[in-house]
C-alpha positions as CSV (number, residue, x, y, z in Angstrom):
1,M,-33.5,28.1,-32.5
2,N,-31.4,24.8,-31.9
3,R,-29.8,24.6,-28.0
4,P,-26.7,23.1,-27.9
5,V,-27.0,19.8,-26.3
6,R,-25.3,19.0,-23.1
7,T,-23.5,15.8,-22.9
8,R,-23.9,14.5,-19.2
9,I,-20.4,13.5,-17.8
10,D,-20.5,10.3,-15.7
11,P,-18.9,11.4,-12.2
12,D,-16.9,7.9,-11.9
13,E,-15.7,8.0,-14.9
14,A,-14.5,11.9,-14.6
15,R,-13.1,10.5,-11.1
16,R,-11.4,7.6,-13.0
17,R,-9.9,9.3,-16.0
18,I,-8.4,12.3,-13.4
19,L,-6.9,9.9,-11.3
20,E,-5.6,8.2,-14.4
21,V,-3.8,11.4,-15.6
22,A,-2.5,12.6,-12.1
23,E,-1.1,9.2,-11.4
24,E,0.7,9.3,-14.8
25,H,1.9,12.5,-14.1
26,F,3.1,11.8,-10.3
27,R,4.9,9.2,-11.8
28,R,6.6,11.2,-14.4
29,I,7.4,14.1,-12.8
30,G,6.2,13.8,-8.8
31,Y,3.3,15.0,-6.9
32,H,5.3,18.0,-5.7
33,K,5.4,19.5,-9.5
34,T,1.8,18.3,-10.6
35,S,-0.9,21.0,-10.0
36,V,-4.5,20.6,-10.7
37,A,-4.0,23.0,-13.8
38,D,-1.7,20.2,-15.1
39,I,-4.2,17.5,-15.0
40,A,-6.9,20.0,-16.1
41,S,-4.9,20.8,-19.4
42,E,-4.2,16.7,-20.0
43,L,-8.1,16.2,-19.9
44,G,-8.7,19.2,-21.8
45,M,-11.2,20.6,-19.2
46,S,-11.1,23.5,-16.6
47,T,-9.2,23.7,-13.4
48,A,-12.8,24.6,-12.0
49,N,-14.3,20.9,-13.6
50,V,-11.5,19.1,-11.8
51,Y,-12.7,20.5,-8.5
52,R,-16.4,19.4,-9.1
53,F,-15.3,15.7,-8.8
54,F,-12.2,16.4,-6.0
55,P,-12.5,18.9,-3.4
56,S,-8.6,19.5,-3.0
57,R,-5.2,18.7,-4.7
58,D,-4.9,17.1,-1.3
59,A,-8.1,14.4,-2.4
60,I,-6.3,13.6,-5.6
61,K,-2.6,12.6,-3.7
62,E,-5.1,10.8,-1.0
63,S,-7.0,9.0,-4.1
64,I,-3.6,7.9,-5.6
65,C,-1.7,7.1,-2.6
66,G,-4.7,5.0,-1.8
67,Q,-4.4,3.1,-4.6
68,A,-0.9,2.2,-4.5
69,L,-1.4,1.1,-1.1
70,N,-4.5,-0.9,-1.7
71,E,-2.3,-2.7,-4.7
72,V,0.2,-4.0,-2.0
73,A,-2.9,-4.8,0.4
74,D,-4.5,-7.1,-2.3
75,I,-1.2,-8.9,-3.1
76,A,-1.0,-9.8,0.7
77,L,-4.7,-10.6,1.1
78,A,-4.2,-13.0,-2.3
79,I,-1.1,-14.6,-0.3
80,A,-3.3,-15.5,2.2
81,R,-5.8,-17.1,0.8
82,T,-4.1,-19.7,-0.6
83,N,-3.6,-23.5,0.5
84,A,0.0,-23.4,1.7
85,P,0.4,-24.0,5.2
86,A,0.2,-21.1,7.6
87,G,3.9,-20.5,8.7
88,E,4.9,-20.9,5.1
89,K,2.1,-18.2,4.0
90,L,3.2,-15.8,6.9
91,G,6.9,-15.8,5.3
92,Q,5.4,-15.3,1.7
93,L,2.9,-12.8,2.7
94,L,5.8,-10.7,4.4
95,T,8.4,-11.3,1.8
96,A,6.1,-9.9,-0.8
97,V,5.1,-6.9,0.6
98,H,8.8,-6.2,1.0
99,H,9.8,-7.2,-2.2
100,H,6.9,-4.6,-3.6
101,K,8.1,-1.9,-1.2
102,K,11.4,-2.1,-2.4
103,M,10.9,-2.4,-5.9
104,T,8.8,1.1,-5.7
105,L,11.7,2.7,-4.2
106,V,14.0,1.5,-7.0
107,K,12.0,1.9,-10.0
108,E,9.0,4.2,-9.0
109,K,11.3,6.9,-6.8
110,R,8.3,9.1,-7.2
111,M,5.6,7.1,-6.1
112,H,7.6,6.4,-3.2
113,D,8.0,9.6,-2.1
114,L,4.0,10.1,-2.1
115,I,3.5,7.5,0.1
116,V,6.5,8.4,2.3
117,A,4.9,11.8,2.5
118,A,1.4,10.4,3.5
119,M,3.4,8.7,6.2
120,Q,5.1,11.3,7.7
121,E,1.5,13.5,7.5
122,N,-0.3,11.1,9.2
123,W,-2.8,10.5,6.4
124,A,-6.2,8.1,7.3
125,I,-5.4,6.0,4.1
126,I,-2.1,5.2,5.6
127,K,-4.3,3.9,9.0
128,A,-6.5,2.0,7.1
129,Y,-4.1,0.6,5.2
130,I,-2.1,-0.8,8.2
131,E,-5.2,-2.4,9.8
132,D,-5.7,-4.0,6.7
133,M,-2.4,-5.6,6.7
134,V,-2.7,-6.4,10.4
135,T,-6.2,-8.0,9.7
136,T,-4.7,-10.3,6.8
137,L,-2.0,-11.6,9.1
138,G,-4.5,-12.5,11.6
139,I,-6.4,-14.4,9.2
140,V,-3.1,-16.4,8.4
141,I,-2.3,-16.6,11.9
142,R,-5.7,-17.7,13.0
143,E,-5.6,-20.7,10.2
144,G,-2.1,-21.5,12.2
145,I,-4.0,-22.2,15.2
146,E,-6.8,-23.7,14.3
147,S,-4.5,-26.2,11.9
148,G,-2.2,-26.8,15.2
149,E,0.7,-24.9,13.5
150,F,0.9,-22.0,16.3
151,N,0.5,-22.3,19.7
152,I,-0.7,-19.3,20.5
153,D,-4.5,-17.7,22.0
154,D,-4.9,-14.4,20.3
155,S,-4.5,-14.1,16.6
156,A,-5.5,-10.8,16.5
157,A,-2.4,-9.9,19.0
158,A,-0.1,-12.2,17.4
159,A,-0.9,-10.1,14.4
160,R,0.2,-6.6,15.7
161,A,3.0,-8.0,17.3
162,V,4.0,-9.5,13.8
163,H,3.5,-6.3,12.0
164,T,5.6,-4.4,14.5
165,A,8.5,-6.9,14.8
166,C,8.8,-6.8,11.1
167,T,8.1,-3.0,10.5
168,P,11.9,-2.1,9.6
169,F,11.2,-4.0,6.4
170,L,7.7,-2.8,5.9
171,H,8.3,0.8,6.5
172,P,9.1,2.7,3.2
173,I,11.2,5.2,4.9
174,L,13.3,2.1,6.8
175,I,13.5,0.3,3.7
176,E,15.1,3.6,2.3
177,R,17.6,3.9,5.1
178,C,18.5,0.2,4.8
179,L,19.2,0.5,1.2
180,E,21.1,3.6,1.5
181,H,23.6,1.9,4.4
182,G,24.0,-1.1,2.1
183,E,22.2,-3.5,4.6
184,D,21.2,-6.6,3.2
185,T,17.2,-6.5,3.8
186,E,16.5,-9.9,2.8
187,M,18.8,-11.6,5.2
188,G,17.3,-9.5,7.5
189,L,13.6,-9.9,6.8
190,R,14.5,-14.0,6.6
191,A,15.9,-13.8,10.0
192,Q,12.9,-11.7,11.6
193,I,10.1,-14.1,9.8
194,G,11.9,-17.0,11.6
195,F,11.8,-15.6,14.6
196,C,8.3,-14.7,14.6
197,L,7.3,-18.1,13.8
198,K,9.4,-19.2,16.8
199,A,7.6,-16.6,19.0
200,L,4.3,-18.4,17.2
201,G,5.4,-21.8,19.1
202,K,5.5,-23.0,15.0
203,S,5.3,-26.9,15.5
204,A,7.8,-28.9,13.4
């Protein structure tokens, strides 16, 4: 008697496929309306099988949100690694992150809502993302100190201060409120970047 051959599922590939389908649903109908059963049905597997790779629906949400945040962090790091002067890079970095978050709000509102929920509920990935951003800012500021462009001593403390000062233009909820009130976030961010550069003691 021939026994059926079991095909071994690669765990990494299975997780990748689950997240791919979940993200598509999140972007199309929103994370609130997407169930694990919806994801399983799209993949042709049972709900129990999805839970083999993710312990809960929240774990799937956090992974999707983490991917979205990593995309922003990668944009910032890529700018930090360029050869431009530190002051120029700092402005480009903050502007790029702001633009990305604003475009997510305008063009990918359902993903924006997921990130807002993560921030409101204090998911661990939010803290990790903020630390990554502060670290990247610190890299740029430290380069500015070493080149003599900035006149401060503590790059880590300065990075946190810059991040805090620019929070109104980096925080999804605050960006949304600014746009609702018709505020010019571009002009506001430029002014804040100028303020930060002066605080860093940027040389002429």
